[in-house]
Biotite code that builds the C-alpha atoms (Angstrom):
import biotite.structure as struc

atoms = struc.array([
    struc.Atom([31.423, 36.120, -1.110], chain_id="A", res_id=1, res_name="MET", atom_name="CA", element="C"),
    struc.Atom([28.468, 38.336, -0.228], chain_id="A", res_id=2, res_name="SER", atom_name="CA", element="C"),
    struc.Atom([26.544, 38.030, 3.041], chain_id="A", res_id=3, res_name="ALA", atom_name="CA", element="C"),
    struc.Atom([23.396, 37.019, 1.237], chain_id="A", res_id=4, res_name="ALA", atom_name="CA", element="C"),
    struc.Atom([25.124, 34.006, -0.471], chain_id="A", res_id=5, res_name="ILE", atom_name="CA", element="C"),
    struc.Atom([26.772, 32.950, 2.828], chain_id="A", res_id=6, res_name="ARG", atom_name="CA", element="C"),
    struc.Atom([23.285, 33.003, 4.508], chain_id="A", res_id=7, res_name="THR", atom_name="CA", element="C"),
    struc.Atom([21.788, 31.018, 1.613], chain_id="A", res_id=8, res_name="MET", atom_name="CA", element="C"),
    struc.Atom([24.550, 28.374, 1.885], chain_id="A", res_id=9, res_name="ILE", atom_name="CA", element="C"),
    struc.Atom([24.114, 28.128, 5.768], chain_id="A", res_id=10, res_name="ARG", atom_name="CA", element="C"),
    struc.Atom([20.325, 27.895, 5.334], chain_id="A", res_id=11, res_name="THR", atom_name="CA", element="C"),
    struc.Atom([20.760, 25.155, 2.813], chain_id="A", res_id=12, res_name="PHE", atom_name="CA", element="C"),
    struc.Atom([23.114, 23.076, 4.964], chain_id="A", res_id=13, res_name="PHE", atom_name="CA", element="C"),
    struc.Atom([20.882, 23.567, 8.009], chain_id="A", res_id=14, res_name="TRP", atom_name="CA", element="C"),
    struc.Atom([17.918, 22.276, 6.092], chain_id="A", res_id=15, res_name="PHE", atom_name="CA", element="C"),
    struc.Atom([19.960, 19.337, 4.632], chain_id="A", res_id=16, res_name="ALA", atom_name="CA", element="C"),
    struc.Atom([21.081, 18.493, 8.115], chain_id="A", res_id=17, res_name="GLY", atom_name="CA", element="C"),
    struc.Atom([17.669, 18.597, 9.533], chain_id="A", res_id=18, res_name="ALA", atom_name="CA", element="C"),
    struc.Atom([16.329, 16.350, 6.850], chain_id="A", res_id=19, res_name="ALA", atom_name="CA", element="C"),
    struc.Atom([18.976, 13.830, 7.487], chain_id="A", res_id=20, res_name="LEU", atom_name="CA", element="C"),
    struc.Atom([18.304, 13.855, 11.100], chain_id="A", res_id=21, res_name="ALA", atom_name="CA", element="C"),
    struc.Atom([14.620, 13.229, 10.589], chain_id="A", res_id=22, res_name="VAL", atom_name="CA", element="C"),
    struc.Atom([15.393, 10.299, 8.165], chain_id="A", res_id=23, res_name="PHE", atom_name="CA", element="C"),
    struc.Atom([17.947, 8.769, 10.654], chain_id="A", res_id=24, res_name="ALA", atom_name="CA", element="C"),
    struc.Atom([15.299, 8.859, 13.341], chain_id="A", res_id=25, res_name="GLN", atom_name="CA", element="C"),
    struc.Atom([12.989, 6.563, 11.393], chain_id="A", res_id=26, res_name="GLN", atom_name="CA", element="C"),
    struc.Atom([15.525, 3.825, 11.333], chain_id="A", res_id=27, res_name="GLY", atom_name="CA", element="C"),
    struc.Atom([14.395, 0.406, 10.135], chain_id="A", res_id=28, res_name="HIS", atom_name="CA", element="C"),
    struc.Atom([11.211, 0.551, 7.920], chain_id="A", res_id=29, res_name="PRO", atom_name="CA", element="C"),
    struc.Atom([9.293, -1.682, 10.396], chain_id="A", res_id=30, res_name="LEU", atom_name="CA", element="C"),
    struc.Atom([10.248, 0.331, 13.629], chain_id="A", res_id=31, res_name="THR", atom_name="CA", element="C"),
    struc.Atom([7.307, 1.972, 15.290], chain_id="A", res_id=32, res_name="GLY", atom_name="CA", element="C"),
    struc.Atom([3.754, 1.468, 16.349], chain_id="A", res_id=33, res_name="THR", atom_name="CA", element="C"),
    struc.Atom([1.315, -0.094, 13.836], chain_id="A", res_id=34, res_name="TRP", atom_name="CA", element="C"),
    struc.Atom([-2.422, -0.062, 14.157], chain_id="A", res_id=35, res_name="SER", atom_name="CA", element="C"),
    struc.Atom([-5.259, -1.440, 12.096], chain_id="A", res_id=36, res_name="GLY", atom_name="CA", element="C"),
    struc.Atom([-7.532, -4.355, 12.065], chain_id="A", res_id=37, res_name="ASP", atom_name="CA", element="C"),
    struc.Atom([-7.756, -8.047, 11.241], chain_id="A", res_id=38, res_name="ALA", atom_name="CA", element="C"),
    struc.Atom([-10.634, -10.514, 10.468], chain_id="A", res_id=39, res_name="GLY", atom_name="CA", element="C"),
    struc.Atom([-12.434, -12.534, 7.811], chain_id="A", res_id=40, res_name="SER", atom_name="CA", element="C"),
    struc.Atom([-13.820, -10.771, 4.829], chain_id="A", res_id=41, res_name="ALA", atom_name="CA", element="C"),
    struc.Atom([-17.306, -11.517, 5.814], chain_id="A", res_id=42, res_name="SER", atom_name="CA", element="C"),
    struc.Atom([-16.824, -11.471, 9.556], chain_id="A", res_id=43, res_name="GLY", atom_name="CA", element="C"),
    struc.Atom([-16.135, -9.167, 12.452], chain_id="A", res_id=44, res_name="GLU", atom_name="CA", element="C"),
    struc.Atom([-12.972, -7.033, 12.333], chain_id="A", res_id=45, res_name="ARG", atom_name="CA", element="C"),
    struc.Atom([-10.766, -6.841, 15.352], chain_id="A", res_id=46, res_name="THR", atom_name="CA", element="C"),
    struc.Atom([-8.538, -3.818, 16.274], chain_id="A", res_id=47, res_name="LYS", atom_name="CA", element="C"),
    struc.Atom([-4.769, -4.702, 16.339], chain_id="A", res_id=48, res_name="VAL", atom_name="CA", element="C"),
    struc.Atom([-1.800, -2.756, 17.475], chain_id="A", res_id=49, res_name="THR", atom_name="CA", element="C"),
    struc.Atom([1.714, -4.049, 16.981], chain_id="A", res_id=50, res_name="ILE", atom_name="CA", element="C"),
    struc.Atom([4.918, -2.321, 18.310], chain_id="A", res_id=51, res_name="VAL", atom_name="CA", element="C"),
    struc.Atom([8.011, -3.263, 16.399], chain_id="A", res_id=52, res_name="LEU", atom_name="CA", element="C"),
    struc.Atom([11.686, -2.325, 17.306], chain_id="A", res_id=53, res_name="ASN", atom_name="CA", element="C"),
    struc.Atom([14.991, -2.886, 15.456], chain_id="A", res_id=54, res_name="TRP", atom_name="CA", element="C"),
    struc.Atom([17.989, -3.573, 17.540], chain_id="A", res_id=55, res_name="ASP", atom_name="CA", element="C"),
    struc.Atom([20.536, -3.297, 14.717], chain_id="A", res_id=56, res_name="GLY", atom_name="CA", element="C"),
    struc.Atom([20.222, -7.045, 13.744], chain_id="A", res_id=57, res_name="LYS", atom_name="CA", element="C"),
    struc.Atom([16.718, -8.194, 14.436], chain_id="A", res_id=58, res_name="ASN", atom_name="CA", element="C"),
    struc.Atom([13.176, -6.936, 14.481], chain_id="A", res_id=59, res_name="VAL", atom_name="CA", element="C"),
    struc.Atom([11.205, -7.806, 17.739], chain_id="A", res_id=60, res_name="SER", atom_name="CA", element="C"),
    struc.Atom([8.010, -6.601, 19.276], chain_id="A", res_id=61, res_name="GLY", atom_name="CA", element="C"),
    struc.Atom([4.626, -7.272, 20.777], chain_id="A", res_id=62, res_name="VAL", atom_name="CA", element="C"),
    struc.Atom([1.016, -7.621, 19.538], chain_id="A", res_id=63, res_name="ILE", atom_name="CA", element="C"),
    struc.Atom([-1.598, -5.636, 21.442], chain_id="A", res_id=64, res_name="ASN", atom_name="CA", element="C"),
    struc.Atom([0.752, -4.154, 24.210], chain_id="A", res_id=65, res_name="PRO", atom_name="CA", element="C"),
    struc.Atom([-0.665, -4.197, 27.705], chain_id="A", res_id=66, res_name="GLY", atom_name="CA", element="C"),
    struc.Atom([-1.556, -6.989, 30.099], chain_id="A", res_id=67, res_name="PRO", atom_name="CA", element="C"),
    struc.Atom([-2.602, -9.486, 27.413], chain_id="A", res_id=68, res_name="ASP", atom_name="CA", element="C"),
    struc.Atom([0.307, -8.524, 25.116], chain_id="A", res_id=69, res_name="ALA", atom_name="CA", element="C"),
    struc.Atom([1.611, -11.381, 22.721], chain_id="A", res_id=70, res_name="ILE", atom_name="CA", element="C"),
    struc.Atom([5.329, -11.309, 22.258], chain_id="A", res_id=71, res_name="PRO", atom_name="CA", element="C"),
    struc.Atom([6.488, -11.761, 18.697], chain_id="A", res_id=72, res_name="ILE", atom_name="CA", element="C"),
    struc.Atom([8.656, -14.717, 18.232], chain_id="A", res_id=73, res_name="SER", atom_name="CA", element="C"),
    struc.Atom([10.057, -13.859, 14.809], chain_id="A", res_id=74, res_name="SER", atom_name="CA", element="C"),
    struc.Atom([9.963, -11.278, 12.072], chain_id="A", res_id=75, res_name="VAL", atom_name="CA", element="C"),
    struc.Atom([11.236, -12.025, 8.533], chain_id="A", res_id=76, res_name="TYR", atom_name="CA", element="C"),
    struc.Atom([11.482, -9.322, 5.876], chain_id="A", res_id=77, res_name="VAL", atom_name="CA", element="C"),
    struc.Atom([12.278, -10.115, 2.143], chain_id="A", res_id=78, res_name="ASP", atom_name="CA", element="C"),
    struc.Atom([13.874, -6.802, 1.146], chain_id="A", res_id=79, res_name="TYR", atom_name="CA", element="C"),
    struc.Atom([13.607, -7.678, -2.589], chain_id="A", res_id=80, res_name="SER", atom_name="CA", element="C"),
    struc.Atom([9.794, -7.804, -2.466], chain_id="A", res_id=81, res_name="THR", atom_name="CA", element="C"),
    struc.Atom([9.142, -5.947, 0.895], chain_id="A", res_id=82, res_name="TRP", atom_name="CA", element="C"),
    struc.Atom([7.237, -9.012, 2.041], chain_id="A", res_id=83, res_name="THR", atom_name="CA", element="C"),
    struc.Atom([6.981, -9.235, 5.886], chain_id="A", res_id=84, res_name="VAL", atom_name="CA", element="C"),
    struc.Atom([6.272, -12.355, 7.964], chain_id="A", res_id=85, res_name="ARG", atom_name="CA", element="C"),
    struc.Atom([5.439, -12.039, 11.621], chain_id="A", res_id=86, res_name="ILE", atom_name="CA", element="C"),
    struc.Atom([5.068, -15.129, 13.890], chain_id="A", res_id=87, res_name="GLU", atom_name="CA", element="C"),
    struc.Atom([3.872, -15.446, 17.483], chain_id="A", res_id=88, res_name="ALA", atom_name="CA", element="C"),
    struc.Atom([1.999, -17.676, 19.972], chain_id="A", res_id=89, res_name="GLU", atom_name="CA", element="C"),
    struc.Atom([-0.761, -16.477, 22.112], chain_id="A", res_id=90, res_name="ASP", atom_name="CA", element="C"),
    struc.Atom([-1.432, -17.390, 25.748], chain_id="A", res_id=91, res_name="LYS", atom_name="CA", element="C"),
    struc.Atom([-3.704, -20.349, 24.652], chain_id="A", res_id=92, res_name="SER", atom_name="CA", element="C"),
    struc.Atom([-0.782, -21.681, 22.555], chain_id="A", res_id=93, res_name="HIS", atom_name="CA", element="C"),
    struc.Atom([-2.467, -20.894, 19.216], chain_id="A", res_id=94, res_name="GLN", atom_name="CA", element="C"),
    struc.Atom([0.174, -20.024, 16.595], chain_id="A", res_id=95, res_name="ARG", atom_name="CA", element="C"),
    struc.Atom([-0.278, -16.694, 14.801], chain_id="A", res_id=96, res_name="ILE", atom_name="CA", element="C"),
    struc.Atom([1.281, -16.108, 11.406], chain_id="A", res_id=97, res_name="VAL", atom_name="CA", element="C"),
    struc.Atom([0.770, -12.870, 9.493], chain_id="A", res_id=98, res_name="ALA", atom_name="CA", element="C"),
    struc.Atom([2.262, -12.345, 5.973], chain_id="A", res_id=99, res_name="GLU", atom_name="CA", element="C"),
    struc.Atom([1.852, -9.158, 4.131], chain_id="A", res_id=100, res_name="GLY", atom_name="CA", element="C"),
    struc.Atom([3.284, -6.592, 1.754], chain_id="A", res_id=101, res_name="LYS", atom_name="CA", element="C"),
    struc.Atom([4.982, -3.418, 3.075], chain_id="A", res_id=102, res_name="LEU", atom_name="CA", element="C"),
    struc.Atom([3.652, -0.511, 0.870], chain_id="A", res_id=103, res_name="SER", atom_name="CA", element="C"),
    struc.Atom([4.366, 3.161, 0.709], chain_id="A", res_id=104, res_name="ASP", atom_name="CA", element="C"),
    struc.Atom([7.853, 2.539, 2.055], chain_id="A", res_id=105, res_name="ILE", atom_name="CA", element="C"),
    struc.Atom([8.849, 6.172, 1.564], chain_id="A", res_id=106, res_name="GLY", atom_name="CA", element="C"),
    struc.Atom([5.939, 7.477, 3.693], chain_id="A", res_id=107, res_name="SER", atom_name="CA", element="C"),
    struc.Atom([6.079, 7.705, 7.419], chain_id="A", res_id=108, res_name="TYR", atom_name="CA", element="C"),
    struc.Atom([2.615, 6.274, 7.473], chain_id="A", res_id=109, res_name="HIS", atom_name="CA", element="C"),
    struc.Atom([3.487, 3.176, 5.404], chain_id="A", res_id=110, res_name="ARG", atom_name="CA", element="C"),
    struc.Atom([1.205, 0.148, 5.517], chain_id="A", res_id=111, res_name="THR", atom_name="CA", element="C"),
    struc.Atom([1.481, -3.655, 5.779], chain_id="A", res_id=112, res_name="ILE", atom_name="CA", element="C"),
    struc.Atom([-1.561, -5.633, 4.309], chain_id="A", res_id=113, res_name="ALA", atom_name="CA", element="C"),
    struc.Atom([-1.943, -9.292, 3.772], chain_id="A", res_id=114, res_name="GLY", atom_name="CA", element="C"),
    struc.Atom([-3.220, -12.480, 5.296], chain_id="A", res_id=115, res_name="GLU", atom_name="CA", element="C"),
    struc.Atom([-3.008, -14.015, 8.749], chain_id="A", res_id=116, res_name="PHE", atom_name="CA", element="C"),
    struc.Atom([-3.836, -17.254, 10.514], chain_id="A", res_id=117, res_name="GLN", atom_name="CA", element="C"),
    struc.Atom([-4.523, -17.705, 14.214], chain_id="A", res_id=118, res_name="ARG", atom_name="CA", element="C"),
    struc.Atom([-5.009, -21.295, 15.023], chain_id="A", res_id=119, res_name="GLY", atom_name="CA", element="C"),
    struc.Atom([-7.405, -22.628, 12.456], chain_id="A", res_id=120, res_name="SER", atom_name="CA", element="C"),
    struc.Atom([-9.060, -19.152, 11.860], chain_id="A", res_id=121, res_name="ALA", atom_name="CA", element="C"),
    struc.Atom([-7.843, -17.312, 8.694], chain_id="A", res_id=122, res_name="LYS", atom_name="CA", element="C"),
    struc.Atom([-8.391, -13.816, 7.408], chain_id="A", res_id=123, res_name="GLY", atom_name="CA", element="C"),
    struc.Atom([-6.772, -10.594, 6.371], chain_id="A", res_id=124, res_name="ASP", atom_name="CA", element="C"),
    struc.Atom([-5.197, -7.607, 7.997], chain_id="A", res_id=125, res_name="PHE", atom_name="CA", element="C"),
    struc.Atom([-4.146, -4.091, 7.375], chain_id="A", res_id=126, res_name="LYS", atom_name="CA", element="C"),
    struc.Atom([-1.803, -2.017, 9.584], chain_id="A", res_id=127, res_name="LEU", atom_name="CA", element="C"),
    struc.Atom([-0.737, 1.595, 9.156], chain_id="A", res_id=128, res_name="THR", atom_name="CA", element="C"),
    struc.Atom([2.370, 2.980, 11.061], chain_id="A", res_id=129, res_name="ARG", atom_name="CA", element="C"),
    struc.Atom([1.291, 5.675, 13.474], chain_id="A", res_id=130, res_name="ASP", atom_name="CA", element="C"),
])
């Protein structure tokens, strides 16, 4: 086998290994920091940041990390439709439920868009993974 062919084969396997390593680092499709906004169609929009983590069994996380962070109590994913449901309770004990569709699943900057309810307020949201 010529030196040029050996070099091509080594280069191919190096790039294939690098691609697998990058894919493996992404992990669960929800893992990461998501940012966007939420609000009513006719009203004011509020910036939202959500950090989600996969521990190998469950997805957990927080809404708006920092001193006023809201811990997420549950995350449900329907893998057949890529529907995501996130539930939490804020410090004033208002229940938060956000349900949306995960889109662009093959992209690093995938999105979740849908509807939410916080207490009696309802609206829509859109988040993009940073």
